[in-house]
C-alpha positions as CSV (number, residue, x, y, z in Angstrom):
1,M,-182.5,170.6,3.1
2,A,-182.1,168.6,6.2
3,D,-181.3,170.4,9.3
4,Q,-179.0,167.8,10.9
5,T,-175.5,169.4,11.1
6,I,-172.7,166.8,9.7
7,L,-169.5,169.1,10.6
8,N,-169.0,171.9,12.7
9,I,-165.7,173.8,13.2
10,A,-165.6,176.7,15.8
11,S,-162.2,178.8,16.2
12,L,-160.0,176.5,14.1
13,T,-156.7,177.6,14.5
14,K,-153.2,176.2,13.1
15,E,-150.2,177.7,13.8
16,Y,-146.4,176.7,12.6
17,D,-144.2,178.7,14.5
18,S,-144.8,182.3,13.9
19,L,-147.3,181.4,10.8
20,R,-150.9,181.0,11.6
21,A,-151.8,179.0,8.5
22,V,-155.6,178.9,9.9
23,D,-156.9,181.6,11.9
24,H,-159.7,181.3,14.3
25,I,-162.3,180.1,11.4
26,S,-165.9,178.9,12.2
27,F,-168.4,177.5,9.9
28,S,-170.6,174.4,9.7
29,V,-171.8,171.9,6.7
30,S,-175.6,170.4,7.1
31,A,-177.0,167.2,5.6
32,G,-177.3,167.6,2.0
33,E,-175.5,170.8,1.5
34,I,-172.4,171.4,-0.5
35,V,-170.2,174.5,1.2
36,G,-167.5,175.7,-1.2
37,L,-164.1,176.8,0.5
38,L,-162.6,179.2,-1.7
39,G,-159.3,181.3,-1.5
40,P,-155.9,181.6,-3.4
41,N,-153.1,179.6,-3.0
42,G,-151.8,179.7,0.8
43,A,-155.3,180.9,2.1
44,G,-155.6,177.7,4.3
45,K,-157.9,175.4,2.7
46,T,-156.0,172.5,2.6
47,T,-154.5,173.1,5.9
48,T,-158.1,173.0,6.7
49,I,-159.2,169.7,5.5
50,N,-155.7,167.9,6.8
51,M,-157.5,168.9,10.3
52,I,-160.6,167.6,9.5
53,L,-158.9,164.5,8.5
54,G,-157.0,164.1,11.2
55,I,-153.6,164.6,9.4
56,L,-152.7,167.7,10.9
57,E,-153.8,168.3,14.6
58,P,-155.2,171.9,15.5
59,T,-153.5,174.5,17.7
60,H,-156.9,175.8,18.7
61,G,-160.2,175.2,18.3
62,S,-162.9,172.4,17.7
63,I,-164.1,170.1,14.9
64,E,-167.3,168.3,15.4
65,I,-168.6,165.7,12.9
66,M,-171.9,164.2,13.4
67,G,-172.0,165.9,16.8
68,R,-169.0,164.1,18.2
69,D,-165.6,165.7,18.6
70,I,-162.8,164.1,16.6
71,R,-160.4,164.7,19.4
72,T,-161.9,162.4,21.6
73,C,-164.0,159.8,18.8
74,G,-161.8,160.1,16.1
75,S,-161.4,156.6,15.2
76,D,-165.0,156.0,15.7
77,I,-166.0,158.6,13.5
78,R,-163.5,158.5,10.7
79,K,-165.5,155.8,8.9
80,Y,-168.4,158.5,8.2
81,I,-165.7,160.6,6.0
82,N,-164.0,160.2,3.2
83,F,-161.6,162.2,0.7
84,A,-160.7,163.0,-3.0
85,A,-158.4,165.1,-4.5
86,V,-156.1,164.8,-7.7
87,Y,-153.2,165.1,-6.1
88,A,-154.0,162.0,-3.2
89,H,-152.6,159.4,-6.0
90,L,-153.8,155.8,-5.3
91,P,-151.3,153.0,-5.7
92,A,-150.4,152.8,-9.2
93,N,-149.3,149.3,-9.7
94,L,-152.5,148.1,-8.2
95,T,-155.4,147.7,-10.8
96,V,-158.9,149.4,-10.4
97,I,-160.4,146.6,-8.7
98,Q,-157.3,145.9,-6.3
99,N,-157.4,149.6,-5.3
100,L,-161.0,149.6,-4.4
101,Y,-161.0,146.3,-2.7
102,I,-158.2,147.5,-0.5
103,F,-159.6,151.1,0.4
104,G,-163.0,148.6,1.0
105,L,-161.0,146.4,3.5
106,L,-159.8,149.6,5.5
107,Y,-163.6,150.9,6.1
108,E,-164.5,147.7,6.9
109,I,-167.1,147.5,3.9
110,E,-170.0,144.8,4.4
111,N,-170.5,143.2,1.0
112,L,-167.6,144.3,-0.6
113,K,-167.6,142.5,-3.8
114,E,-171.1,143.7,-4.5
115,R,-170.4,147.2,-3.4
116,I,-167.3,147.3,-6.0
117,R,-169.1,145.9,-8.6
118,F,-172.0,149.0,-8.1
119,L,-169.2,151.5,-8.2
120,L,-167.4,150.1,-11.5
121,R,-170.8,150.2,-13.0
122,E,-171.5,153.7,-11.5
123,F,-168.4,155.4,-12.9
124,D,-167.9,153.5,-16.1
125,L,-165.1,151.6,-15.0
126,E,-165.9,148.2,-15.7
127,R,-163.6,148.0,-18.9
128,F,-160.9,149.1,-16.6
129,A,-161.3,146.8,-13.7
130,H,-158.4,144.8,-14.1
131,T,-156.3,147.9,-15.5
132,K,-153.2,149.3,-13.3
133,A,-154.3,152.5,-11.9
134,G,-151.0,154.1,-13.5
135,L,-152.1,153.4,-16.7
136,L,-155.3,155.2,-16.6
137,S,-156.0,158.4,-18.4
138,S,-156.7,161.9,-16.0
139,G,-160.6,161.2,-16.4
140,E,-160.5,157.7,-15.6
141,I,-158.2,158.3,-12.8
142,S,-160.6,161.0,-11.2
143,R,-163.5,158.3,-11.7
144,L,-161.6,156.1,-9.7
145,N,-160.6,158.5,-7.0
146,L,-164.4,159.4,-6.6
147,A,-165.5,155.7,-6.5
148,K,-162.8,155.3,-3.7
149,A,-164.3,158.4,-2.0
150,I,-167.7,157.2,-1.7
151,I,-167.1,153.4,-1.2
152,N,-167.9,153.8,2.6
153,E,-170.9,155.8,1.8
154,P,-169.8,159.1,3.7
155,R,-171.9,161.3,5.7
156,L,-168.8,164.0,5.2
157,L,-167.1,164.0,2.0
158,L,-164.2,166.2,1.4
159,L,-163.1,167.2,-2.0
160,D,-160.1,169.3,-2.6
161,E,-159.7,170.5,-6.2
162,P,-161.3,167.0,-7.6
163,T,-161.6,168.2,-11.1
164,A,-158.3,170.3,-11.3
165,S,-156.7,169.6,-15.0
166,L,-159.8,167.8,-16.3
167,D,-161.3,168.7,-19.8
168,P,-164.9,170.4,-19.2
169,S,-167.0,167.3,-20.1
170,I,-165.2,165.0,-17.8
171,S,-165.3,168.0,-15.3
172,R,-169.1,168.1,-15.9
173,L,-169.4,164.2,-15.4
174,I,-167.6,164.4,-12.1
175,R,-169.6,167.2,-10.8
176,E,-173.1,165.6,-11.9
177,K,-172.1,162.1,-10.0
178,I,-171.2,164.4,-6.9
179,R,-174.3,166.1,-6.8
180,E,-176.3,162.9,-7.3
181,Y,-174.8,161.3,-4.7
182,M,-175.4,164.2,-2.3
183,V,-178.8,164.4,-3.2
184,R,-179.4,160.5,-2.9
185,T,-177.5,160.1,0.7
186,Q,-177.7,163.8,2.2
187,T,-174.3,163.7,2.5
188,G,-172.7,167.0,3.8
189,I,-169.5,167.9,1.1
190,L,-167.0,170.2,1.8
191,W,-165.5,171.4,-1.8
192,T,-162.2,173.6,-2.7
193,S,-162.0,174.6,-6.4
194,H,-160.6,177.6,-8.3
195,N,-163.1,177.2,-10.7
196,M,-166.0,179.6,-10.0
197,N,-168.1,178.6,-12.4
198,E,-168.1,174.9,-11.1
199,I,-168.5,176.3,-7.6
200,E,-171.5,178.6,-8.5
201,A,-173.1,175.4,-10.3
202,V,-172.7,172.9,-7.4
203,C,-172.1,174.9,-4.2
204,D,-175.2,176.0,-1.7
205,C,-172.9,178.4,0.4
206,V,-169.3,179.4,-0.4
207,I,-166.8,180.5,2.3
208,F,-163.7,183.2,1.2
209,L,-160.4,182.4,3.1
210,S,-157.4,184.8,2.8
211,H,-154.3,184.5,4.9
212,G,-155.9,181.9,7.0
213,K,-159.0,184.1,8.0
214,M,-162.4,183.7,7.1
215,L,-163.2,186.8,5.0
216,L,-166.6,186.4,3.6
217,S,-169.5,183.7,3.4
218,G,-172.8,183.3,1.5
219,N,-174.9,182.3,-1.4
220,P,-172.7,181.8,-4.5
221,K,-175.2,183.4,-7.1
222,T,-175.9,186.5,-4.8
223,L,-172.7,187.0,-2.7
224,P,-170.8,188.8,-5.7
225,S,-173.5,191.7,-6.2
226,E,-173.5,192.6,-2.2
227,Y,-169.7,193.7,-2.4
228,G,-170.6,195.2,-6.0
229,M,-169.0,192.7,-8.1
230,K,-170.6,191.1,-11.6
231,S,-169.4,187.3,-11.1
232,L,-167.9,185.0,-8.4
233,E,-164.7,185.1,-10.5
234,E,-164.3,188.8,-9.9
235,L,-165.1,188.5,-6.2
236,F,-162.5,185.8,-6.0
237,I,-159.7,188.2,-7.8
238,A,-160.8,190.8,-5.2
239,V,-160.4,188.7,-2.5
240,A,-156.9,187.4,-3.8
241,R,-155.6,190.9,-4.4
242,E,-157.4,193.2,-1.7
243,P,-158.8,190.9,1.4
244,L,-158.1,193.9,3.7
245,C,-160.6,196.5,1.6
246,L,-163.1,193.6,1.2
247,A,-162.9,192.7,4.9
248,H,-164.0,196.1,6.0
249,E,-166.8,196.7,3.1
250,V,-170.2,196.5,4.4
251,P,-172.5,194.9,2.0
252,A,-175.3,196.7,0.6
């Protein structure tokens, strides 16, 4: 794995009046690494991703991408970032190829037509090229979302529940495509999911959030046993139900 740090977050905090949605979290994502950002609903995962994307402004703390602070270099480094989520809907009245073309223009992709042809082949979307996005199945739209997310060959890829509501076969295909892309390009990936089997299969490291705080982190294959749990799913449930107990427990 490369040593280059793609994403570095330090003391990141987001407050809404008296609510602290993200509470002084710090972590990094290296090139060629997939980091899982886990936690129950309301833990602060999507808020964290939205701050990285520049949709939300942090109350405190810093976000550096490829060594550059997004507060001062945001417009320059955003071309190296992309994002996919099942809830981030693409324009339903545009065809597959029109969607890719529009996003390609936004990212100022060189040789855009050639890049789109490659993505259509890569994600088995050639037969749907002229189909409106609103008419695609959930699996097809997920493949289109992922094609859009790597159209600019990002150095940092943010994935918020990318396989939610998909059947196991399509989920596995999406995971394989993401992993292949990461290995080929040494992209850093931040991935949120409630599917612990998926996280254990794809992630090199996991971070558990609870009530905006960073509670636990480590290797998804060994972290559960460090806290006396049999599986990552069991650890997830414990984080959701008894975060304060885990926060004060010292791993063996």
